[in-house]
N, C-alpha and C positions, 0 to 999 in steps of 0.2 A: 746312787751311781756315781763313780768317781769321774774325774775330768778326762781320763784316757783308759782304754782297755784294748785287748788283742782278741782276734778271732782266727782260728786255724781251720782252713778248708781243705778237705781231702777228696780226691777224685774217685776213690774206691768205696765211698759210703753206700751201704745197701738200701738207702731210702728209695732210690730210683733205679730201675733196671737198665735204663738207657744211658747211664753215665759212662763217659769215656774220658781218657786223659786230656783231650783237647776241648771238651765241652761237658760240664757236669753241674749239678745242682745239689745244694746241701740244705736240708730242713733243720733249722736251729732247734735245740731242745727247749728253749724258751724265747719268746719274742723280745726284740730290742726296742725300747722306747727312747726317743730322742726329743728332749725339750730344750729349745734354743738352737743355736747354730753349732752344727757338728761337721767335722771333716774326716775324710777317709784316705788312706794311702797303703801302698804295698811295703811291708817291712822286710819280707824274705820270700824266696821261692826255691823249691827243689824239684827238678824234673829229670827224666831219663833222656839221654842223647841216643834215642833208639830209631831214628829215621835214617834213610840212606843219604849221606851227606854229600857225596861227590856226584853221582849219576842217578837220575830218575827220582829226584826228591818229591816232585809233585806230578810230573807227566812222564809218559813213556818216551824212551830215547831210541834213535835209529840212525842208520847210515844208508844214504841213497846213492847208488852207483848208476850214473846216466851213460848209456852207450847206444851205438847204432847196430842193429841186427843185420842179417844177411839180405833183407829186403830194403836196406837203406832207410829204415824208420827208427825214430828215437824210442828207446825203452829204458825202464828203470828197475833196478833190483833193490828192494828194501831189506836191509839186514838189521833185525831188531837187536838192541843192546839192553841187557837186563840191568836191574838196579845194583848199586854197590857203593861201599865206602872205602876209600883208599887214603893212605897216609903219605905216599911218595909218588912221584911221576913214573918211576919204573914199574910200580904196581899197576898203574893205569895202562901203561904200554902193554904189559903182558896180558892184562885183562882183555884189551881190544884185539890183540893178535889171536888169543884163544877163541874169542867169539867169531872172528872171521874164519878160522879153521873149522870150527864146529858147523858153521853154516854151509861151507863148501862140502863137508863130509855128509851133511844131511840130505844133499840132493841125490835123487835116484839116477840111474843110468839111462832110464827111458826118456823119450822126448816129452817135453812139458808143453801143455796147452796154454795158449795165451788167455789171459783174463784180466779184467780191469782191477781186480782186487790185488793181484800180485802173482809172482811166479810160484810161490810155495807158501804154506801156512807158517805162521810165526811159531817159534818154539815155546813150549809151555814154561811159564815162570812159576815160582812158588806162589800158590794161591793165597790171596788175601782173605782176611776175615770178611764174611758177607756183611755188607752194611745194611742197616735197617732202612725201610722205606719211610717216607715222610709221614704216612698215616700212623705207623707204629710209634713214631717219636712224639707221643702226646704227653701232656702233663699228667703224670701219675702221682697221686697223693700217697704218702707212706702209711696211711690207715684208711679203713673203710668208712663209708658214710653211715652205715647202720650203727657202727660203734659210736659215732657222734650223737645220733639220736638217742641211743641208750644212755649216754653220759648226760645229755641234757635232761632226760627224764629223771635220772638219779639225782641230779643237782636240784631239781624242783621238788622232789619228794620230802626232804626234811622241812622245807618251808611250809608245806601243806600240813605237816604234823603239828607244827607250832601253832598254826592258825586254829586247828581243831582243838588243841588244848586250851587256848585262851578264850574261845567262844563259849559263853554260858549256855546251859540247857534251856530248852523252850518252856519247860514247866515253870521255871522261876519267873520268866517274863510274864506269863499269864497270871501268876499270883501277884506280881507287883502292880499290874493294871487294875486289879480289883480294889474298890474303895467303898466305904459305907455311904449311905444315903445322906446322912447328916452333913457330911463334909461338902457334898454337892450344893446344898442349900446355902451354906456360908459363902461359897465361891460366887454364887449368883448375886448375892448382896454386895460383895466387893466390886463386882463388875458394874453394877448400877451406880454406885457412888463415883467411880472413876468417870463415867459418862457425864454426870452432872458437873463435875469439876472442869471437864474439857469444854462444855458449852459456855460456862462462865468466862473462861479465858478468851474464847472467840469473840464474845460481845465486847470485852474490854479492848481488844485489838482493833475492832471496827471504829470505836470512838476515837482512838488515837490516829487513825489513818485519814479521817475527814479533814483536819487542818493541813495535811500534806498534799492535797490535791491541787492547790494553787501553784506551788513551784513546779509541779509536773506540767502545767499548761505552758509556762514560760519556756521549758525545755523543748516542748513540741514546736513552738513558734521559731525558736532558733534553728531547729532541724529543717523547717520549711524554707527559711531564708538561705540556708546552706545549699539546699537542693536547687533553688532558683539561680544562685550564683554559679553552680556547676553547669546548669543548662546554658547560661550566657557564655561561659568559657568554651563549651563545646561548639556553640554557634560561631564564636570568633575563630576557633581553630579550623572549622570547616571553611570559612571564608578565606583564611590565609592559605589553606591547602589548595583551594580552587585557583587563587591568584598565582600560586607557585606553579600549578599545572599549566596555566595559560602561558606563563613565561617560558616554561619548558617546551611547549608546542611551538612558540615563536622561534626559539633557538633551533629546534629541529628543522623548521622550514628554511631558515637561513642556511643551515649546513647543507640541506638538500640542494638549494640553489647553487651554492658554491661547487658542490660535486658535479652538478649538471654543466656548469661553466667549464670546469676542468675536463669533464668527459668530452665536451664539444671540442675543446682545444686539442685533446689527445686524438680525437677522431680525425681532425684536420691534419695533424702530424702524420698519423698512420696513412691517410690517403696520399699525402705527398710522398711518403716513403714507398708506398705500393706503386705509385706512378713511376718513380725512378727505377724500381725493380722491373716493372713491365717493360720500360724502355730498354734496360740492359738485356732482358730476356729476348726482346725482339731483335736487338742487334746480334746477339749470340746465335739466334735461329737463322738470321740472314747469312751470317758467316758460315754456319754449318751447311746451309743449302748450297752456297757457292762452292765450298770445299767438296761436298758430295758430288756436285755436277762436274767439277774438274776431275775428280777421281774417276767418274764414269767415262768421261771422254778419253782419259788416258787408257783406261782398260779396253775400251772399244778399239782405239787405235792400235794398241798392242795386239789384240786379237786379230785384227785385219792383217797386220804385218806378218804374224805367225801363220795365218792361213795362206797368205800369198807365198811365203817361203816354202811351206809344205807342198803347195800346189806346183811350184816350180821344180822342186825335187822330184815329185812324181812324174812330171813331164819328161825330165832328163832321163829317169830310169826307163821310161817307155821307149824313148828314142834309142837308147843303147840296146834294148832288147830287139827292136826292129832291125837295127843294123846287124846284130849278131845273127838273127834268123835269116836275113836276106843273103848274107855271105855264106852261111852254113848250108843252105838248101840248094846247092848246086847239083845238077844232074850228072850221074856217073861217078860220084866221089864216095869213097868209103867213110864209115863212121869214125875211124881213127884219124883220118885226115881232117874231118870236120872238127874233132875235139882239139887237135893241135892248132888249127887256124883260129878257133874261138879263144884259146889261151893267148895267142899272139895279139889278137885284136884287143883283148882286155888289158894286156900289158901296155899296148900303145895308148889306150885311153886313160888308164890310171897313172897318176904321177908317181906313186910309190911302188916299190918292188914287192911282189907278193911272196910271203913265206909259206911254209907248209901249213895247210889249214888244220885247225883243231877238230877233233871228232865231235860231232853234234850229239845231243842226247837222243836216246832211242825213241823212235816214233812208230806208230802202227802204219804199215803200208796198206794202201788202198788196193782192194781187189779189182782187177780189170778183166774184162772178157777177152781172151786170146783169139776167139773166133772172129770178132768184128774188126780188130785192129792188127796190123802186122808191124813187125819191128822195122822193116825197111821204110815204110811210109810214115812212121810216127815222128812227130816233131820233138826235139830235145827240150827238157825242162830247164827252168832258170838255174836250179842247183847244179845240174849237170853241166850247163854252160859255164857257170862260175867255178867249177871244179870242186864243189862241196857235196857231191853225191856220196851216200854211204857205200862202203865196200865190205865184202865178206870177210876180209882179213882182220877187220877191227875187232877188238875184244874189250869188254866192259870191266873196269877195275872196281873192286869192292870198296865200300866206304870205310874210313878208319873208325867211325863210331861203333859199327857193328863188331869190329874186331876186338875193341876194348870190352864190350859187353860179353863177347864170347858166342856170337850168333853167326850163322851162315847167311850169305846175301839173299838167298831165296826165302828163308824163314824170318828175315829181319823185320818185315813190316808188322806181322802179327805179334811176334814175341815182344817187341819193344813196347807196343801198346798194352800188352798183358802185364808187363812189369810196372809200367807207369800207372795203370789203373788198379793194380793190386790183385790181379787174378792169379798170376803164377808166383805164389809165395813159397819160400823154402823154409820149413820149420827149423827153429833153433833147438839145440839139444842141451842136455845137462852138462855135457863136457865143455861146451862153450861157456856156460855160466860158471862152472868151476874154474876154468882158466881166467875168467874175468875177476872173480873174487880172489883167487890166489895171486893175481898180479899186483894187488894193492898191498902196499907196505907203509907202515907208520913208524917213524923213528923219532928218538929223543936226542937232541943235541945238548949235551951236558955243558959245553963251553958257553953257549948262548942262553941256555935254559929255555929252549923253544922246541916245539914239536914240528915235524916235517912230514908231509904226505907225498908219496910218489906211486906211480903205476906204470907198468910196462906194456900192457895190452893196447894195441892200436885202435880198437873200436871204442874205448872209453873216452868220453868227452870231458866230463868233470865229475866231482864227487861233492855231495851236500850232506851236512850233519844237522841233527836236531838242535834247537836253540841252546839248551843247557849244555849239551856235549860240545858244541862249537865254542861256547864261552869257557868251559873248563880247559879245552885244549889251547885256547887263545887265538883262534882264527878271527880275522876282522869280518869277513863276509862268509859266514858258515854255510850259506846256501849255494855257493859257487866257488869251490876250491879246485884250483888247477893243478897240473902235474908239477912235481918238485917245488911246491909252494911251502914256504916257512911261515909259521904263525907270527903274527905281528905283536902279540902280547904274551906275557908269561902265563903259566897255568894257574888255576885257582881250585884248590882241593875242596873248598867249602861249597862249590857249585852255585855261588851267588846267594846262598841262604845264610845270612849273617845275624838276623834278629827276628823276634816275633813280639806281638803286643798282647796285653792282658786287658780284657773288657769285662765289665760288670753291668749287666742289663738292669736298668731301673734303680740302681743303688745310688749313683752319683749324678751330678749335673753333666750335660754334654760338653765336651771339649772340642776345640777346633783342631782337626787332624788333616792337614793338607787342604783340600777343597771340600771337606765335609765335616759334619758334627757327629761325634760318637762318645759313648761312655767309656773312655780310655782311662785306665789306672796307671799303666807303666809300659815302657818298651824295654824288653829284656834282650841283652846282647849275648850271642853264642860264643864269644871269644873266650878261650881258655878251656872250653869243654872238650872232652875226649869221647869219640864215638864208642857207643856200647856201655858207657858208665853214667852214673848219676852226677849231676852238677848242681851245686847250691850257691845262691847269691843272696847276700844280706846288704840292705840299703840303709846306711846310717842317716841319710837325709832323704826321706821319701817325698814324693810329690803328693800334696794333699789336695783333695777335691771335695767340694761341699756335698753333704748328704742330702738327698731329696726327701724321702719319706719320713714320717714321724714314728712309724712302727714297721719293723722288718721281721718276717717269719722265716723266709728262706732267701738264699743268695745264689745267683746263677753266674758262672764264670765261663768265659770262652778264651781260648788261646789261638790267635790267628796270625798268619804270615803277613808281611808287608807287601807281598805280591798279590794284588787283587783281593786281599782279605780272605784267603782260603785257610781252612783249619790246618793246624800243624799235624803232619802225618806221623804221629807216634805209633810205633809197632808194638810196644809193650811198656809196662811200668806204670807207676802211680805218680801223680803230681800233687804237691802240697804247697799251699799258699797261706801266708800269715798276713792278715790285714790289721792295721792299727787305726783306731777311732779316737779322735781328740775333740774336745769342746773348745770353741772359740770364745775367749773372754774379751769383751769390749770394755775398754777403760773410758 
């Protein structure tokens, strides 16, 4: 194998049925073996720019119109916006205007029922290809297991044939084992001679070993002496360890005594502090008691004074009533003369001149029995004496609140509560919703290169856009756009999707990407690509990453966005990636 080589990976390889342009696996025709340190990088990539670049790249887009209905309640109309790729701001403007017109025309003339889901169903958009479930996306091998077993049996069969050819027949073995009787006798003689020679050698060795027994005894004595010395050393070590333990105990006792002394001093300090605190708390409590007692005394004196004042006022009123009654109850005088005299008396008593009295609120008149009491002998009431008695000529004026709501004074009490509690609701019609949608207008200011939103219907409060649509139009707060508001930023036709990443699972070492680790190979920029066409990028200086495995049979590639790592939404086309492998030479 050379020091470098290339591997081209295609997304439309028929080895696996679940391959897609954004996630595919390639089973290599032969395995790759790596001995030593190897690195891998992306040499080039070719991909189709087949996703909706401007609106609806990854999520559904919409426009929410927030308004108040006839019952003074907040409601929202959600206008769905389909996907699309646009090259100029004028195209985006015409696209949004046409969607609003289509939604207003889709409404029926009949009254619509309220529901939590929305006023009407969303329009059907071009159906996507049905995605497979997670259970179906299993690792599928490009060949069957039965074929593997057959191949293994085939590979073993020639080896067995060779063994059978090399093995001799059984008949020959039997013939070789047969020997004549004479040869057996000769072999027994040879065996006996060998035994005799071995016995002689053993006797000679015993004679040589006898003089060597003396030095062995000296070696044994030395070993015994060494053992005795080791025992003495162990005894000394035990004594020293015991003395060290005693010293340690003494030091611990001294430390404990010091701690006790310190703790006693700290306790005395704490007691002194607690005594000071108790004294302060006692002083504070005394002050609090004094203040509370003073406050109670003041309150009681104030209550007494107020009671005396009220009592004096009541007594004055009673005296005035007695004077009025005594002067009015003269014999032989008419009621009109009594009324005139009561007024004169009140004018004399009061320092201020009385003006015309205001009409009092209506009250229920008590029923009296005409049979028991007569008008001639009846004593006048306080209101009649003061000139505040109700007259038949007075009329009740209706309240202005009922006039604004549009209710009559008799029906006001019930209907107001019905509206506030939500009983008397007036249904909204499709004509109202059409008027609301038609009143919205989006304009493009070519001089400033900004979009502008305006609406004329009085019931609309504000308009909110989906995140990507608001970003494309340039509004700072896309969730709350007011009337005649101009976008703060310029438009972005790319929709915020400017790059994607290439990952190879299990092929290379993990790289630090932001706040995580992943098997990243390259980040590809979308700059220069035209929607609907293929785009190719060649990297003269690729980023090399160390290869992990020593043997590679298949390679899995994923193309994900930089927004939460979602797969790139290719609509069609095939992706081709060329990888370069290089060997690291250490000098």
